[in-house]
Biopython code that builds the backbone (N, CA, C, O; Angstrom):
import numpy as np
from Bio.PDB.StructureBuilder import StructureBuilder

atoms = [
    (1, "GLN", "N", (-1.454, 13.498, 1.486)),
    (1, "GLN", "CA", (-0.418, 13.384, 0.492)),
    (1, "GLN", "C", (-1.017, 12.800, -0.772)),
    (1, "GLN", "O", (-1.633, 11.735, -0.731)),
    (2, "GLY", "N", (-0.848, 13.462, -1.866)),
    (2, "GLY", "CA", (-1.343, 12.941, -3.122)),
    (2, "GLY", "C", (-0.377, 11.928, -3.701)),
    (2, "GLY", "O", (0.832, 12.004, -3.482)),
    (3, "CYS", "N", (-0.911, 11.002, -4.424)),
    (3, "CYS", "CA", (-0.076, 9.983, -5.041)),
    (3, "CYS", "C", (-0.093, 10.168, -6.542)),
    (3, "CYS", "O", (-1.106, 10.566, -7.118)),
    (4, "GLY", "N", (1.010, 9.882, -7.160)),
    (4, "GLY", "CA", (1.135, 10.023, -8.598)),
    (4, "GLY", "C", (0.301, 9.007, -9.340)),
    (4, "GLY", "O", (-0.079, 7.975, -8.788)),
    (5, "PRO", "N", (0.020, 9.300, -10.584)),
    (5, "PRO", "CA", (-0.756, 8.354, -11.382)),
    (5, "PRO", "C", (0.052, 7.099, -11.655)),
    (5, "PRO", "O", (1.281, 7.140, -11.720)),
    (6, "ARG", "N", (-0.637, 5.996, -11.812)),
    (6, "ARG", "CA", (0.077, 4.767, -12.157)),
    (6, "ARG", "C", (0.570, 4.899, -13.586)),
    (6, "ARG", "O", (0.048, 5.726, -14.333)),
    (7, "PRO", "N", (1.538, 4.130, -13.983)),
    (7, "PRO", "CA", (2.145, 4.280, -15.301)),
    (7, "PRO", "C", (1.164, 4.272, -16.464)),
    (7, "PRO", "O", (1.446, 4.864, -17.506)),
    (8, "THR", "N", (0.020, 3.616, -16.310)),
    (8, "THR", "CA", (-0.951, 3.579, -17.402)),
    (8, "THR", "C", (-1.888, 4.781, -17.367)),
    (8, "THR", "O", (-2.846, 4.837, -18.138)),
    (9, "GLY", "N", (-1.626, 5.743, -16.483)),
    (9, "GLY", "CA", (-2.417, 6.963, -16.425)),
    (9, "GLY", "C", (-3.661, 6.867, -15.570)),
    (9, "GLY", "O", (-4.576, 7.672, -15.741)),
    (10, "GLN", "N", (-3.730, 5.909, -14.653)),
    (10, "GLN", "CA", (-4.896, 5.777, -13.786)),
    (10, "GLN", "C", (-4.956, 6.972, -12.838)),
    (10, "GLN", "O", (-3.953, 7.662, -12.653)),
    (11, "PRO", "N", (-6.110, 7.222, -12.239)),
    (11, "PRO", "CA", (-6.309, 8.375, -11.354)),
    (11, "PRO", "C", (-5.427, 8.327, -10.111)),
    (11, "PRO", "O", (-4.833, 7.303, -9.776)),
    (12, "ARG", "N", (-5.368, 9.460, -9.453)),
    (12, "ARG", "CA", (-4.591, 9.592, -8.224)),
    (12, "ARG", "C", (-5.361, 9.040, -7.038)),
    (12, "ARG", "O", (-6.586, 8.926, -7.075)),
    (13, "ALA", "N", (-4.631, 8.697, -5.987)),
    (13, "ALA", "CA", (-5.226, 8.225, -4.741)),
    (13, "ALA", "C", (-4.463, 8.854, -3.591)),
    (13, "ALA", "O", (-3.406, 9.454, -3.787)),
    (14, "ARG", "N", (-4.996, 8.716, -2.407)),
    (14, "ARG", "CA", (-4.345, 9.276, -1.236)),
    (14, "ARG", "C", (-4.095, 8.162, -0.222)),
    (14, "ARG", "O", (-4.995, 7.381, 0.084)),
    (15, "VAL", "N", (-2.869, 8.093, 0.297)),
    (15, "VAL", "CA", (-2.523, 7.136, 1.338)),
    (15, "VAL", "C", (-2.057, 7.957, 2.527)),
    (15, "VAL", "O", (-1.152, 8.782, 2.400)),
    (16, "ALA", "N", (-2.668, 7.736, 3.676)),
    (16, "ALA", "CA", (-2.354, 8.548, 4.844)),
    (16, "ALA", "C", (-1.839, 7.691, 5.991)),
    (16, "ALA", "O", (-2.148, 6.503, 6.074)),
    (17, "HIS", "N", (-1.060, 8.294, 6.867)),
    (17, "HIS", "CA", (-0.630, 7.714, 8.131)),
    (17, "HIS", "C", (0.289, 6.501, 7.987)),
    (17, "HIS", "O", (0.168, 5.562, 8.773)),
    (18, "VAL", "N", (1.181, 6.485, 7.035)),
    (18, "VAL", "CA", (2.099, 5.354, 6.890)),
    (18, "VAL", "C", (3.418, 5.705, 7.563)),
    (18, "VAL", "O", (4.054, 6.697, 7.207)),
    (19, "GLN", "N", (3.830, 4.897, 8.531)),
    (19, "GLN", "CA", (5.137, 5.045, 9.145)),
    (19, "GLN", "C", (6.102, 4.174, 8.356)),
    (19, "GLN", "O", (5.790, 3.018, 8.071)),
    (20, "ARG", "N", (7.258, 4.697, 8.000)),
    (20, "ARG", "CA", (8.169, 3.963, 7.133)),
    (20, "ARG", "C", (9.161, 3.069, 7.861)),
    (20, "ARG", "O", (9.598, 2.072, 7.286)),
    (21, "ALA", "N", (9.532, 3.372, 9.078)),
    (21, "ALA", "CA", (10.595, 2.610, 9.735)),
    (21, "ALA", "C", (10.026, 1.456, 10.553)),
    (21, "ALA", "O", (9.227, 1.684, 11.461)),
    (22, "PRO", "N", (10.429, 0.204, 10.243)),
    (22, "PRO", "CA", (9.948, -0.936, 11.022)),
    (22, "PRO", "C", (10.293, -0.826, 12.501)),
    (22, "PRO", "O", (9.565, -1.357, 13.340)),
    (23, "SER", "N", (11.387, -0.150, 12.840)),
    (23, "SER", "CA", (11.774, 0.005, 14.239)),
    (23, "SER", "C", (10.783, 0.867, 15.013)),
    (23, "SER", "O", (10.794, 0.874, 16.243)),
    (24, "GLU", "N", (9.940, 1.584, 14.306)),
    (24, "GLU", "CA", (8.943, 2.429, 14.945)),
    (24, "GLU", "C", (7.576, 1.754, 14.973)),
    (24, "GLU", "O", (6.557, 2.432, 15.107)),
    (25, "ARG", "N", (7.540, 0.444, 14.849)),
    (25, "ARG", "CA", (6.276, -0.291, 14.766)),
    (25, "ARG", "C", (5.347, 0.021, 15.940)),
    (25, "ARG", "O", (4.133, 0.108, 15.758)),
    (26, "ALA", "N", (5.898, 0.189, 17.130)),
    (26, "ALA", "CA", (5.065, 0.473, 18.299)),
    (26, "ALA", "C", (4.331, 1.801, 18.148)),
    (26, "ALA", "O", (3.243, 1.967, 18.699)),
    (27, "ARG", "N", (4.910, 2.751, 17.407)),
    (27, "ARG", "CA", (4.283, 4.057, 17.209)),
    (27, "ARG", "C", (3.489, 4.120, 15.906)),
    (27, "ARG", "O", (2.863, 5.140, 15.618)),
    (28, "MET", "N", (3.503, 3.078, 15.138)),
    (28, "MET", "CA", (2.855, 3.051, 13.831)),
    (28, "MET", "C", (1.333, 3.097, 13.991)),
    (28, "MET", "O", (0.776, 2.572, 14.956)),
    (29, "ALA", "N", (0.687, 3.728, 13.034)),
    (29, "ALA", "CA", (-0.774, 3.783, 13.029)),
    (29, "ALA", "C", (-1.340, 2.372, 13.000)),
    (29, "ALA", "O", (-0.759, 1.480, 12.383)),
    (30, "LYS", "N", (-2.450, 2.172, 13.653)),
    (30, "LYS", "CA", (-3.100, 0.866, 13.678)),
    (30, "LYS", "C", (-3.910, 0.617, 12.415)),
    (30, "LYS", "O", (-4.173, -0.529, 12.051)),
    (31, "VAL", "N", (-4.304, 1.699, 11.752)),
    (31, "VAL", "CA", (-5.113, 1.603, 10.535)),
    (31, "VAL", "C", (-4.656, 2.680, 9.556)),
    (31, "VAL", "O", (-4.389, 3.814, 9.953)),
    (32, "VAL", "N", (-4.569, 2.324, 8.289)),
    (32, "VAL", "CA", (-4.315, 3.287, 7.219)),
    (32, "VAL", "C", (-5.611, 3.400, 6.419)),
    (32, "VAL", "O", (-6.170, 2.392, 5.988)),
    (33, "HIS", "N", (-6.078, 4.616, 6.225)),
    (33, "HIS", "CA", (-7.283, 4.859, 5.436)),
    (33, "HIS", "C", (-6.860, 5.271, 4.028)),
    (33, "HIS", "O", (-6.168, 6.273, 3.852)),
    (34, "VAL", "N", (-7.271, 4.509, 3.044)),
    (34, "VAL", "CA", (-6.935, 4.793, 1.651)),
    (34, "VAL", "C", (-8.169, 5.339, 0.958)),
    (34, "VAL", "O", (-9.235, 4.723, 0.986)),
    (35, "LEU", "N", (-8.016, 6.496, 0.338)),
    (35, "LEU", "CA", (-9.083, 7.126, -0.437)),
    (35, "LEU", "C", (-8.682, 7.116, -1.901)),
    (35, "LEU", "O", (-7.535, 7.406, -2.240)),
    (36, "SER", "N", (-9.612, 6.786, -2.753)),
    (36, "SER", "CA", (-9.359, 6.794, -4.190)),
    (36, "SER", "C", (-10.593, 7.357, -4.885)),
    (36, "SER", "O", (-11.355, 6.609, -5.497)),
    (37, "PRO", "N", (-10.795, 8.675, -4.796)),
    (37, "PRO", "CA", (-12.041, 9.274, -5.286)),
    (37, "PRO", "C", (-12.191, 9.307, -6.805)),
    (37, "PRO", "O", (-13.302, 9.498, -7.301)),
    (38, "ASN", "N", (-11.111, 9.127, -7.552)),
    (38, "ASN", "CA", (-11.183, 9.269, -9.011)),
    (38, "ASN", "C", (-11.082, 7.948, -9.768)),
    (38, "ASN", "O", (-10.866, 7.948, -10.979)),
    (39, "GLY", "N", (-11.232, 6.854, -9.091)),
    (39, "GLY", "CA", (-11.138, 5.553, -9.740)),
    (39, "GLY", "C", (-10.473, 4.543, -8.835)),
    (39, "GLY", "O", (-10.013, 4.885, -7.745)),
    (40, "GLN", "N", (-10.420, 3.296, -9.281)),
    (40, "GLN", "CA", (-9.842, 2.208, -8.488)),
    (40, "GLN", "C", (-10.483, 2.130, -7.104)),
    (40, "GLN", "O", (-9.797, 1.909, -6.106)),
    (41, "HIS", "N", (-11.805, 2.314, -7.053)),
    (41, "HIS", "CA", (-12.526, 2.342, -5.781)),
    (41, "HIS", "C", (-12.374, 1.045, -4.992)),
    (41, "HIS", "O", (-12.463, 1.057, -3.764)),
    (42, "LYS", "N", (-12.148, -0.057, -5.673)),
    (42, "LYS", "CA", (-11.990, -1.340, -4.980)),
    (42, "LYS", "C", (-10.766, -1.355, -4.070)),
    (42, "LYS", "O", (-10.675, -2.194, -3.174)),
    (43, "CYS", "N", (-9.830, -0.444, -4.286)),
    (43, "CYS", "CA", (-8.622, -0.376, -3.463)),
    (43, "CYS", "C", (-8.817, 0.482, -2.219)),
    (43, "CYS", "O", (-7.980, 0.456, -1.317)),
    (44, "ALA", "N", (-9.899, 1.233, -2.158)),
    (44, "ALA", "CA", (-10.149, 2.131, -1.028)),
    (44, "ALA", "C", (-10.538, 1.327, 0.205)),
    (44, "ALA", "O", (-10.946, 0.170, 0.109)),
    (45, "GLY", "N", (-10.404, 1.957, 1.351)),
    (45, "GLY", "CA", (-10.830, 1.338, 2.605)),
    (45, "GLY", "C", (-9.750, 1.366, 3.653)),
    (45, "GLY", "O", (-8.754, 2.080, 3.532)),
    (46, "GLU", "N", (-9.963, 0.579, 4.682)),
    (46, "GLU", "CA", (-9.021, 0.506, 5.791)),
    (46, "GLU", "C", (-8.027, -0.629, 5.563)),
    (46, "GLU", "O", (-8.387, -1.716, 5.112)),
    (47, "TYR", "N", (-6.783, -0.347, 5.883)),
    (47, "TYR", "CA", (-5.718, -1.330, 5.814)),
    (47, "TYR", "C", (-5.087, -1.430, 7.195)),
    (47, "TYR", "O", (-4.838, -0.418, 7.849)),
    (48, "THR", "N", (-4.835, -2.647, 7.627)),
    (48, "THR", "CA", (-4.208, -2.870, 8.928)),
    (48, "THR", "C", (-2.862, -3.574, 8.723)),
    (48, "THR", "O", (-2.703, -4.357, 7.787)),
    (49, "PRO", "N", (-1.895, -3.290, 9.605)),
    (49, "PRO", "CA", (-0.580, -3.922, 9.442)),
    (49, "PRO", "C", (-0.656, -5.426, 9.686)),
    (49, "PRO", "O", (-1.410, -5.891, 10.540)),
    (50, "VAL", "N", (0.129, -6.172, 8.931)),
    (50, "VAL", "CA", (0.211, -7.628, 9.073)),
    (50, "VAL", "C", (1.397, -7.923, 9.986)),
    (50, "VAL", "O", (2.536, -7.604, 9.647)),
    (51, "ASP", "N", (1.137, -8.526, 11.130)),
    (51, "ASP", "CA", (2.200, -8.826, 12.099)),
    (51, "ASP", "C", (3.320, -9.644, 11.478)),
    (51, "ASP", "O", (3.086, -10.678, 10.852)),
    (52, "GLY", "N", (4.541, -9.158, 11.665)),
    (52, "GLY", "CA", (5.717, -9.889, 11.227)),
    (52, "GLY", "C", (5.976, -9.887, 9.727)),
    (52, "GLY", "O", (6.914, -10.540, 9.269)),
    (53, "GLU", "N", (5.175, -9.176, 8.956)),
    (53, "GLU", "CA", (5.339, -9.178, 7.487)),
    (53, "GLU", "C", (5.971, -7.864, 7.048)),
    (53, "GLU", "O", (5.470, -6.781, 7.351)),
    (54, "LEU", "N", (7.080, -7.983, 6.329)),
    (54, "LEU", "CA", (7.748, -6.819, 5.755)),
    (54, "LEU", "C", (7.876, -7.016, 4.258)),
    (54, "LEU", "O", (8.014, -8.138, 3.770)),
    (55, "ALA", "N", (7.830, -5.915, 3.543)),
    (55, "ALA", "CA", (8.080, -5.924, 2.102)),
    (55, "ALA", "C", (9.179, -4.915, 1.834)),
    (55, "ALA", "O", (8.982, -3.709, 1.986)),
    (56, "ASN", "N", (10.319, -5.411, 1.441)),
    (56, "ASN", "CA", (11.443, -4.536, 1.119)),
    (56, "ASN", "C", (11.784, -3.609, 2.279)),
    (56, "ASN", "O", (12.078, -2.429, 2.085)),
    (57, "GLY", "N", (11.739, -4.166, 3.494)),
    (57, "GLY", "CA", (12.109, -3.432, 4.696)),
    (57, "GLY", "C", (11.018, -2.593, 5.313)),
    (57, "GLY", "O", (11.259, -1.930, 6.321)),
    (58, "GLN", "N", (9.831, -2.596, 4.748)),
    (58, "GLN", "CA", (8.720, -1.781, 5.249)),
    (58, "GLN", "C", (7.543, -2.672, 5.645)),
    (58, "GLN", "O", (7.419, -3.792, 5.149)),
    (59, "PRO", "N", (6.677, -2.178, 6.540)),
    (59, "PRO", "CA", (5.508, -2.967, 6.942)),
    (59, "PRO", "C", (4.565, -3.236, 5.766)),
    (59, "PRO", "O", (4.487, -2.449, 4.823)),
    (60, "VAL", "N", (3.862, -4.350, 5.843)),
    (60, "VAL", "CA", (2.836, -4.710, 4.859)),
    (60, "VAL", "C", (1.478, -4.518, 5.518)),
    (60, "VAL", "O", (1.291, -4.852, 6.688)),
    (61, "TRP", "N", (0.542, -3.982, 4.765)),
    (61, "TRP", "CA", (-0.808, -3.704, 5.255)),
    (61, "TRP", "C", (-1.805, -4.478, 4.405)),
    (61, "TRP", "O", (-1.657, -4.559, 3.185)),
    (62, "GLN", "N", (-2.834, -5.055, 5.056)),
    (62, "GLN", "CA", (-3.869, -5.799, 4.339)),
    (62, "GLN", "C", (-5.188, -5.049, 4.418)),
    (62, "GLN", "O", (-5.545, -4.508, 5.464)),
    (63, "GLN", "N", (-5.907, -5.023, 3.307)),
    (63, "GLN", "CA", (-7.201, -4.361, 3.249)),
    (63, "GLN", "C", (-8.205, -5.127, 4.111)),
    (63, "GLN", "O", (-8.339, -6.344, 3.984)),
    (64, "ALA", "N", (-8.904, -4.414, 4.981)),
    (64, "ALA", "CA", (-9.919, -5.035, 5.837)),
    (64, "ALA", "C", (-11.097, -5.481, 4.974)),
    (64, "ALA", "O", (-11.710, -4.665, 4.286)),
    (65, "GLY", "N", (-11.406, -6.751, 5.010)),
    (65, "GLY", "CA", (-12.530, -7.289, 4.258)),
    (65, "GLY", "C", (-12.333, -7.323, 2.755)),
    (65, "GLY", "O", (-13.290, -7.525, 2.008)),
    (66, "GLY", "N", (-11.110, -7.128, 2.305)),
    (66, "GLY", "CA", (-10.844, -7.111, 0.871)),
    (66, "GLY", "C", (-9.666, -7.989, 0.514)),
    (66, "GLY", "O", (-9.169, -8.763, 1.332)),
    (67, "SER", "N", (-9.232, -7.853, -0.722)),
    (67, "SER", "CA", (-8.156, -8.724, -1.205)),
    (67, "SER", "C", (-6.944, -7.944, -1.702)),
    (67, "SER", "O", (-6.207, -8.421, -2.565)),
    (68, "PHE", "N", (-6.739, -6.746, -1.161)),
    (68, "PHE", "CA", (-5.620, -5.915, -1.604)),
    (68, "PHE", "C", (-4.610, -5.715, -0.488)),
    (68, "PHE", "O", (-4.921, -5.844, 0.696)),
    (69, "TRP", "N", (-3.385, -5.395, -0.906)),
    (69, "TRP", "CA", (-2.258, -5.229, 0.002)),
    (69, "TRP", "C", (-1.567, -3.900, -0.284)),
    (69, "TRP", "O", (-1.381, -3.528, -1.443)),
    (70, "LEU", "N", (-1.189, -3.194, 0.765)),
    (70, "LEU", "CA", (-0.388, -1.975, 0.666)),
    (70, "LEU", "C", (1.029, -2.372, 1.052)),
    (70, "LEU", "O", (1.264, -2.852, 2.160)),
    (71, "TYR", "N", (1.972, -2.172, 0.136)),
    (71, "TYR", "CA", (3.347, -2.615, 0.378)),
    (71, "TYR", "C", (4.332, -1.651, -0.265)),
    (71, "TYR", "O", (3.963, -0.834, -1.109)),
    (72, "SER", "N", (5.581, -1.758, 0.145)),
    (72, "SER", "CA", (6.660, -0.979, -0.449)),
    (72, "SER", "C", (7.297, -1.823, -1.552)),
    (72, "SER", "O", (7.835, -2.900, -1.298)),
    (73, "GLY", "N", (7.227, -1.312, -2.778)),
    (73, "GLY", "CA", (7.796, -2.043, -3.911)),
    (73, "GLY", "C", (9.312, -1.998, -3.905)),
    (73, "GLY", "O", (9.914, -1.260, -3.126)),
    (74, "ILE", "N", (9.925, -2.781, -4.770)),
    (74, "ILE", "CA", (11.381, -2.791, -4.826)),
    (74, "ILE", "C", (11.928, -1.460, -5.339)),
    (74, "ILE", "O", (13.124, -1.195, -5.224)),
    (75, "ASN", "N", (11.058, -0.622, -5.905)),
    (75, "ASN", "CA", (11.451, 0.712, -6.349)),
    (75, "ASN", "C", (11.279, 1.766, -5.256)),
    (75, "ASN", "O", (11.567, 2.941, -5.482)),
    (76, "GLY", "N", (10.808, 1.351, -4.060)),
    (76, "GLY", "CA", (10.634, 2.284, -2.944)),
    (76, "GLY", "C", (9.287, 2.986, -2.914)),
    (76, "GLY", "O", (9.001, 3.720, -1.968)),
    (77, "MET", "N", (8.463, 2.782, -3.914)),
    (77, "MET", "CA", (7.134, 3.407, -3.931)),
    (77, "MET", "C", (6.161, 2.566, -3.110)),
    (77, "MET", "O", (6.294, 1.344, -3.033)),
    (78, "TRP", "N", (5.176, 3.234, -2.495)),
    (78, "TRP", "CA", (4.085, 2.534, -1.839)),
    (78, "TRP", "C", (3.099, 2.137, -2.924)),
    (78, "TRP", "O", (2.714, 2.956, -3.758)),
    (79, "ILE", "N", (2.689, 0.865, -2.907)),
    (79, "ILE", "CA", (1.852, 0.308, -3.962)),
    (79, "ILE", "C", (0.714, -0.486, -3.334)),
    (79, "ILE", "O", (0.903, -1.159, -2.321)),
    (80, "ILE", "N", (-0.458, -0.407, -3.935)),
    (80, "ILE", "CA", (-1.563, -1.289, -3.555)),
    (80, "ILE", "C", (-1.728, -2.289, -4.678)),
    (80, "ILE", "O", (-1.959, -1.926, -5.832)),
    (81, "GLY", "N", (-1.606, -3.562, -4.317)),
    (81, "GLY", "CA", (-1.718, -4.633, -5.295)),
    (81, "GLY", "C", (-2.611, -5.745, -4.790)),
    (81, "GLY", "O", (-3.029, -5.748, -3.632)),
    (82, "ALA", "N", (-2.896, -6.683, -5.664)),
    (82, "ALA", "CA", (-3.792, -7.797, -5.361)),
    (82, "ALA", "C", (-2.991, -9.022, -4.896)),
    (82, "ALA", "O", (-1.802, -8.925, -4.592)),
    (83, "GLN", "N", (-3.655, -10.148, -4.850)),
    (83, "GLN", "CA", (-3.062, -11.386, -4.350)),
    (83, "GLN", "C", (-1.790, -11.785, -5.097)),
    (83, "GLN", "O", (-0.898, -12.399, -4.511)),
    (84, "ASP", "N", (-1.698, -11.446, -6.370)),
    (84, "ASP", "CA", (-0.511, -11.836, -7.138)),
    (84, "ASP", "C", (0.769, -11.228, -6.582)),
    (84, "ASP", "O", (1.828, -11.850, -6.662)),
    (85, "VAL", "N", (0.690, -10.017, -6.017)),
    (85, "VAL", "CA", (1.899, -9.419, -5.445)),
    (85, "VAL", "C", (2.297, -10.127, -4.160)),
    (85, "VAL", "O", (3.485, -10.269, -3.870)),
    (86, "LYS", "N", (1.314, -10.571, -3.389)),
    (86, "LYS", "CA", (1.622, -11.355, -2.188)),
    (86, "LYS", "C", (2.286, -12.664, -2.572)),
    (86, "LYS", "O", (3.251, -13.084, -1.933)),
    (87, "GLU", "N", (1.775, -13.312, -3.616)),
    (87, "GLU", "CA", (2.347, -14.582, -4.069)),
    (87, "GLU", "C", (3.792, -14.421, -4.541)),
    (87, "GLU", "O", (4.565, -15.379, -4.519)),
    (88, "LYS", "N", (4.155, -13.213, -4.966)),
    (88, "LYS", "CA", (5.536, -12.938, -5.386)),
    (88, "LYS", "C", (6.390, -12.463, -4.211)),
    (88, "LYS", "O", (7.537, -12.056, -4.399)),
    (89, "GLY", "N", (5.838, -12.516, -3.010)),
    (89, "GLY", "CA", (6.587, -12.070, -1.839)),
    (89, "GLY", "C", (6.850, -10.578, -1.851)),
    (89, "GLY", "O", (7.799, -10.107, -1.226)),
    (90, "PHE", "N", (6.015, -9.832, -2.559)),
    (90, "PHE", "CA", (6.128, -8.371, -2.682)),
    (90, "PHE", "C", (7.436, -7.951, -3.348)),
    (90, "PHE", "O", (7.860, -6.806, -3.190)),
    (91, "GLN", "N", (8.072, -8.834, -4.073)),
    (91, "GLN", "CA", (9.318, -8.528, -4.780)),
    (91, "GLN", "C", (8.981, -8.098, -6.205)),
    (91, "GLN", "O", (9.348, -8.752, -7.181)),
    (92, "CYS", "N", (8.269, -6.976, -6.289)),
    (92, "CYS", "CA", (7.819, -6.473, -7.582)),
    (92, "CYS", "C", (7.496, -4.992, -7.461)),
    (92, "CYS", "O", (7.634, -4.401, -6.391)),
    (93, "ASN", "N", (7.068, -4.406, -8.558)),
    (93, "ASN", "CA", (6.702, -2.989, -8.633)),
    (93, "ASN", "C", (5.360, -2.804, -9.308)),
    (93, "ASN", "O", (5.150, -1.790, -9.974)),
    (94, "HIS", "N", (4.462, -3.728, -9.163)),
    (94, "HIS", "CA", (3.188, -3.535, -9.853)),
    (94, "HIS", "C", (2.004, -3.614, -8.909)),
    (94, "HIS", "O", (2.086, -4.188, -7.824)),
    (95, "GLY", "N", (0.908, -3.026, -9.345)),
    (95, "GLY", "CA", (-0.311, -3.001, -8.544)),
    (95, "GLY", "C", (-1.340, -2.114, -9.208)),
    (95, "GLY", "O", (-1.246, -1.802, -10.395)),
    (96, "ASN", "N", (-2.321, -1.715, -8.425)),
    (96, "ASN", "CA", (-3.417, -0.893, -8.914)),
    (96, "ASN", "C", (-3.238, 0.586, -8.635)),
    (96, "ASN", "O", (-3.660, 1.423, -9.434)),
    (97, "LEU", "N", (-2.613, 0.923, -7.502)),
    (97, "LEU", "CA", (-2.352, 2.316, -7.138)),
    (97, "LEU", "C", (-0.896, 2.445, -6.709)),
    (97, "LEU", "O", (-0.321, 1.525, -6.127)),
    (98, "PHE", "N", (-0.310, 3.602, -7.007)),
    (98, "PHE", "CA", (1.090, 3.871, -6.683)),
    (98, "PHE", "C", (1.205, 5.209, -5.975)),
    (98, "PHE", "O", (0.475, 6.147, -6.297)),
    (99, "CYS", "N", (2.118, 5.306, -5.011)),
    (99, "CYS", "CA", (2.356, 6.550, -4.300)),
    (99, "CYS", "C", (3.859, 6.772, -4.207)),
    (99, "CYS", "O", (4.593, 5.893, -3.755)),
    (100, "ARG", "N", (4.313, 7.933, -4.629)),
    (100, "ARG", "CA", (5.750, 8.233, -4.625)),
    (100, "ARG", "C", (6.272, 8.685, -3.286)),
    (100, "ARG", "O", (7.486, 8.693, -3.083)),
    (101, "THR", "N", (5.396, 9.068, -2.349)),
    (101, "THR", "CA", (5.870, 9.568, -1.055)),
    (101, "THR", "C", (5.717, 8.558, 0.034)),
    (101, "THR", "O", (6.071, 8.830, 1.182)),
]
sb = StructureBuilder()
sb.init_structure("model")
sb.init_model(0)
sb.init_chain("A")
sb.init_seg("    ")
for serial, (resi, resn, name, xyz) in enumerate(atoms, 1):
    if name == "N":
        sb.init_residue(resn, " ", resi, " ")
    sb.init_atom(name, np.array(xyz, "f"), 0.0, 1.0, " ", f" {name:<3s}", serial, name[0])
structure = sb.get_structure()
């Protein structure tokens, strides 16, 4: 699934294997692989779900060995953001990569 450009016109990225319903946690992928071939390479890599952490009703994923988070923004988009979004309790719509699906 391709992701739309961020509002400032940054390149597209791909987010795969995200289950949206928290009730399906047992069937949820154990790892999400994020590819960002056209930029924002620091956001690429494996993300694993954070036990007991939800953002706007959806699971939160943490980058393995990195400092980024994959979360559902208050606008319903999947977003990869840095520590500042975690500090805001994921109650925001900003980050480095955005996905509309």
